[in-house]
Structure formats: C-alpha cells, structure tokens
Backbone as numpy.savetxt, mean C-alpha at the origin, in Angstrom:
# Nx Ny Nz CAx CAy CAz Cx Cy Cz
-8.62 -5.91 -28.23 -6.94 -5.14 -26.96 -7.30 -4.17 -26.62
-7.29 -3.39 -25.86 -6.80 -1.99 -25.78 -6.43 -1.73 -25.05
-5.56 -0.80 -25.68 -3.97 0.24 -25.46 -3.87 1.14 -24.27
-5.38 1.00 -22.80 -4.93 1.49 -21.87 -4.07 0.98 -20.82
-3.06 0.34 -20.03 -2.23 -0.31 -19.37 -3.24 -0.22 -17.98
-3.84 -0.08 -18.23 -4.44 0.50 -16.22 -6.33 0.69 -15.96
-6.61 0.31 -15.66 -8.13 -0.90 -15.86 -9.10 0.57 -15.04
-9.50 0.21 -14.59 -11.02 1.85 -14.38 -10.10 1.35 -12.54
-10.22 0.10 -11.02 -9.54 0.71 -10.55 -8.61 1.36 -10.03
-7.15 1.46 -11.25 -6.10 1.79 -11.52 -6.57 3.78 -11.52
-7.38 3.44 -12.40 -7.37 5.15 -12.99 -8.40 5.51 -11.36
-8.94 5.12 -11.17 -9.96 5.96 -9.93 -9.29 5.82 -8.46
-8.47 4.58 -8.72 -7.54 5.11 -6.78 -6.08 5.66 -7.13
-5.53 5.75 -8.36 -4.48 7.09 -8.28 -5.13 8.84 -8.71
-6.73 8.85 -8.86 -6.80 10.26 -9.87 -7.08 11.06 -8.16
-8.07 9.60 -7.58 -8.08 10.32 -6.33 -7.76 9.27 -4.61
-6.71 8.86 -4.40 -6.71 7.91 -3.20 -6.50 9.49 -1.97
-8.35 8.59 -1.12 -8.93 8.89 -0.28 -7.38 8.58 0.91
-6.64 7.77 0.64 -6.15 7.03 1.72 -4.44 7.45 2.45
-4.31 8.87 1.18 -3.09 9.63 0.50 -2.78 10.28 1.41
-2.00 10.55 2.46 -1.35 11.73 2.94 -0.16 11.27 4.14
-0.17 12.29 5.46 -0.07 12.23 6.05 -1.09 11.92 7.42
-0.84 10.78 8.58 -0.99 10.31 9.19 -0.35 10.70 11.21
-0.76 12.50 12.01 -0.15 12.13 12.89 -0.36 11.21 14.08
0.42 11.30 14.47 0.72 10.94 15.97 0.92 9.32 15.02
1.55 8.93 14.40 1.37 7.79 13.53 2.82 7.12 13.29
2.98 5.28 13.61 3.94 5.24 13.63 4.52 4.29 12.25
5.55 5.03 11.47 5.59 5.07 9.56 6.34 3.44 9.52
6.98 3.45 8.65 7.79 2.68 8.02 8.29 2.88 6.32
9.13 3.14 6.11 9.54 4.25 4.53 10.69 3.02 3.85
9.95 2.78 2.43 11.11 1.62 2.06 11.58 2.80 0.57
12.58 3.05 0.72 14.13 3.58 -0.47 13.52 2.10 -1.97
14.17 2.40 -3.01 14.16 1.80 -4.29 14.12 1.89 -5.35
15.01 3.05 -5.45 15.35 3.41 -7.21 14.79 4.84 -7.00
13.78 4.63 -7.92 12.59 5.46 -8.44 11.52 5.27 -7.73
11.35 4.80 -6.72 10.57 4.09 -6.22 9.96 4.77 -4.69
9.65 5.64 -4.15 10.21 5.62 -2.07 8.39 5.10 -1.86
8.21 4.51 -0.59 6.62 4.24 -0.49 6.79 4.50 0.73
5.96 5.20 1.76 5.58 5.25 3.73 4.79 4.72 3.76
3.98 4.03 4.60 3.05 4.14 5.57 3.09 4.11 6.84
1.97 4.56 7.53 1.95 4.93 8.72 0.38 4.75 9.36
1.07 3.76 10.37 -0.43 3.76 10.73 -0.74 4.62 11.74
-2.47 4.87 13.51 -2.80 4.52 14.20 -3.44 3.10 14.74
-3.10 2.66 16.07 -4.21 1.70 16.17 -5.18 1.80 17.53
-6.07 1.59 17.01 -6.78 1.06 18.60 -6.71 -0.70 19.33
-7.33 0.20 20.41 -6.98 -1.68 20.69 -6.94 -3.05 19.84
-5.41 -2.35 19.39 -4.25 -3.90 18.62 -5.11 -4.01 17.26
-6.00 -3.24 16.81 -6.19 -3.29 15.64 -6.04 -1.54 14.56
-5.33 -1.68 13.31 -5.02 -0.95 12.19 -6.66 0.31 12.70
-6.65 0.56 13.19 -7.73 2.59 13.38 -7.66 3.04 11.75
-6.45 3.64 11.29 -6.69 4.20 10.51 -4.48 4.07 10.32
-4.17 3.78 8.94 -3.30 4.03 7.88 -3.11 4.92 6.10
-2.65 5.24 6.08 -2.08 6.81 5.33 -0.84 6.08 4.45
-0.90 6.36 3.60 0.98 6.62 2.61 1.47 7.26 1.53
2.08 7.54 1.36 2.93 8.51 0.67 3.20 7.20 -0.59
3.64 8.18 -1.10 4.77 7.63 -2.51 4.69 8.69 -4.23
6.13 7.53 -3.94 6.31 8.10 -5.07 6.75 6.99 -5.97
5.83 6.85 -7.39 5.68 5.95 -8.24 4.78 5.98 -9.47
4.85 4.91 -10.18 4.07 4.63 -11.02 2.67 4.21 -10.52
1.11 4.77 -11.32 0.30 4.79 -11.25 -0.19 3.68 -10.69
0.34 2.50 -11.16 -0.07 0.39 -10.18 0.46 0.86 -8.88
1.82 1.53 -8.44 2.37 1.43 -7.61 1.47 2.30 -6.03
0.83 3.84 -6.71 -0.08 4.80 -5.84 -0.87 3.77 -5.41
-1.94 3.15 -6.61 -3.59 2.87 -6.54 -3.60 0.88 -5.71
-1.50 0.46 -5.71 -1.90 -0.84 -4.33 -1.10 -0.30 -3.80
-0.87 0.87 -3.44 -1.04 1.46 -1.94 -2.53 1.94 -1.35
-2.99 2.82 -2.78 -4.20 2.79 -1.69 -5.16 1.47 -1.55
-5.14 0.55 -2.49 -5.59 -0.78 -2.51 -5.11 -1.26 -0.96
-3.96 -1.22 -0.05 -3.82 -2.64 0.59 -3.79 -1.27 1.95
-4.13 0.13 2.00 -4.71 0.57 2.47 -5.71 0.43 3.83
-7.40 0.53 2.16 -8.15 0.62 1.95 -8.04 -1.61 2.70
-7.72 -2.12 2.65 -7.34 -4.12 2.96 -7.14 -3.99 4.44
-6.42 -3.03 5.37 -5.66 -3.22 6.53 -6.68 -2.67 7.14
-6.80 -1.11 7.20 -7.78 -0.65 7.58 -8.82 -1.64 8.25
-9.53 -1.39 9.38 -10.06 -2.14 10.95 -9.31 -3.70 11.11
-8.36 -4.79 10.29 -7.63 -5.48 10.94 -6.94 -5.47 11.78
-6.89 -6.54 12.20 -5.61 -6.63 13.65 -4.17 -6.46 12.89
-3.56 -5.62 13.75 -1.82 -5.50 13.56 -1.55 -6.10 13.13
-1.58 -7.97 12.94 -1.25 -8.93 13.00 -0.80 -9.41 11.40
-2.23 -8.92 11.12 -2.60 -9.37 10.18 -1.73 -8.30 9.04
-0.82 -8.10 9.18 0.58 -6.64 8.00 1.22 -8.27 8.14
1.01 -8.77 8.72 2.45 -10.42 8.76 2.36 -10.86 7.31
1.02 -10.94 6.23 0.48 -11.65 5.05 -0.02 -10.65 4.76
0.99 -11.00 3.06 0.57 -9.93 1.84 -0.34 -10.93 0.66
-1.25 -9.64 0.75 -1.53 -11.07 0.11 -1.76 -10.17 -1.75
0.01 -10.28 -2.00 -0.05 -9.44 -3.40 -0.64 -10.28 -4.52
-0.77 -11.51 -4.56 -1.47 -12.03 -5.53 -3.11 -11.09 -6.24
-3.76 -10.98 -4.60 -5.28 -10.26 -4.80 -4.63 -8.71 -5.30
-4.15 -8.96 -4.55 -3.43 -6.37 -5.57 -2.93 -6.85 -7.24
-1.86 -7.62 -7.75 -2.08 -7.85 -8.97 -3.03 -8.18 -10.41
-4.17 -8.86 -9.23 -5.43 -10.03 -10.14 -6.13 -8.05 -10.18
-6.11 -7.54 -8.87 -6.61 -7.10 -8.48 -6.57 -4.68 -9.95
-5.97 -4.93 -9.51 -5.13 -3.90 -10.64 -4.71 -4.48 -12.07
-4.96 -5.30 -12.29 -4.60 -6.47 -13.58 -2.64 -5.46 -13.21
-2.36 -5.84 -12.50 -0.58 -5.17 -12.43 0.32 -6.44 -13.20
0.89 -5.17 -13.68 0.82 -6.87 -14.97 2.29 -7.37 -14.56
3.44 -8.01 -14.74 3.95 -9.34 -14.50 5.27 -8.34 -13.32
6.27 -7.83 -14.71 7.58 -7.22 -14.67 6.79 -6.34 -14.19
5.98 -5.69 -13.28 5.98 -5.00 -12.51 6.06 -5.21 -10.69
5.65 -6.85 -10.64 5.39 -7.45 -9.36 6.77 -7.28 -8.35
8.28 -6.63 -8.87 8.68 -6.41 -8.25 8.05 -5.19 -7.21
7.64 -3.57 -7.92 7.41 -2.04 -7.65 6.89 -2.96 -6.52
5.36 -3.78 -6.52 4.79 -4.63 -5.44 5.07 -4.86 -4.37
6.05 -5.40 -5.41 6.72 -6.26 -2.91 7.97 -5.12 -2.53
7.57 -4.43 -2.74 8.83 -2.68 -2.37 7.17 -2.75 -1.53
6.14 -2.74 -1.71 4.81 -2.35 -1.02 5.44 -3.54 0.20
4.88 -4.54 0.41 5.05 -5.22 0.66 6.16 -5.83 1.71
7.74 -4.85 1.58 8.67 -4.66 1.98 7.90 -3.63 3.45
7.71 -2.58 2.94 6.93 -0.96 3.71 6.36 -2.11 4.64
5.15 -2.57 4.44 4.58 -2.95 4.92 4.61 -3.71 6.46
5.05 -4.90 5.67 6.04 -5.85 7.17 7.07 -5.29 7.99
8.23 -4.15 7.53 7.93 -3.06 8.22 7.41 -2.88 9.28
6.83 -2.28 8.75 5.49 -1.14 9.46 5.22 -2.77 10.72
4.68 -3.34 9.59 4.36 -4.19 11.39 5.09 -4.83 12.24
6.67 -5.06 11.95 7.67 -5.16 12.87 7.36 -4.13 13.58
7.42 -2.81 13.25 7.01 -1.23 14.05 6.69 -1.48 15.48
5.23 -1.54 15.01 3.69 -1.96 14.73 4.31 -2.41 16.75
4.86 -3.62 16.15 5.25 -4.60 17.69 5.76 -4.22 19.25
6.66 -2.98 18.37 7.90 -2.23 19.93 7.08 -1.37 20.09
C-alpha cells in the first residue's frame, strides 16, 4: 500500500487545473465552510454550459474535485447541475471517506449555481 494519499488524477488536477480562474461575465455561486471555500462561475450558450471555472481554497482533493466538476459539466445543459455525481468523484479521485463532507460542499456550490442560472 502506498503512503501517498493522492492518486495520479488528483496530483495532475492539483498541479495544473485548466478550469481554475475567473470567468468574465459568468454567473457565479460561492460556498464558505470553515477552512474551505469554493466558487464556480459559468456562462451559458443556447441553454448549455459553455464555460465553467472555479476558484477554491482547500486540500488537493477539493481542488481536483472542482476541476473534475468543471470538466464534467461543461457542454451539458444547465439542468444537469441538479444532479451531482458524488460517487463517481469519490471513486475517480480516490477521495477518503472522511473527506466526503468537503465534496458535499462542492455539491452545494454547484446546485446554488444551477439555481442562479435559472433566473
């Protein structure tokens, strides 16, 4: 068993997350939870998520999960934000069970963004 708590996907996403940063003209939603902060911003085109970016403060699993989320939702209809694939994220990124609450904060932010995009 490896002593490294992060798998290759987490390491790659944390090192150079292509979706990190601001999105000019995007609609955003932010959630603060103690030492964890995550913000997602999106632009829509014809009802689809044209671009999705994030800014986050948290552990490597959180940063990698935010990147995973952006990659997953880009190109999908805005309504897709209503369903959050937590089991896939946890499995793909080998997130330890004790960090489930951190990933649920991302779900809160994504669902908040989905509500903001509807208005």
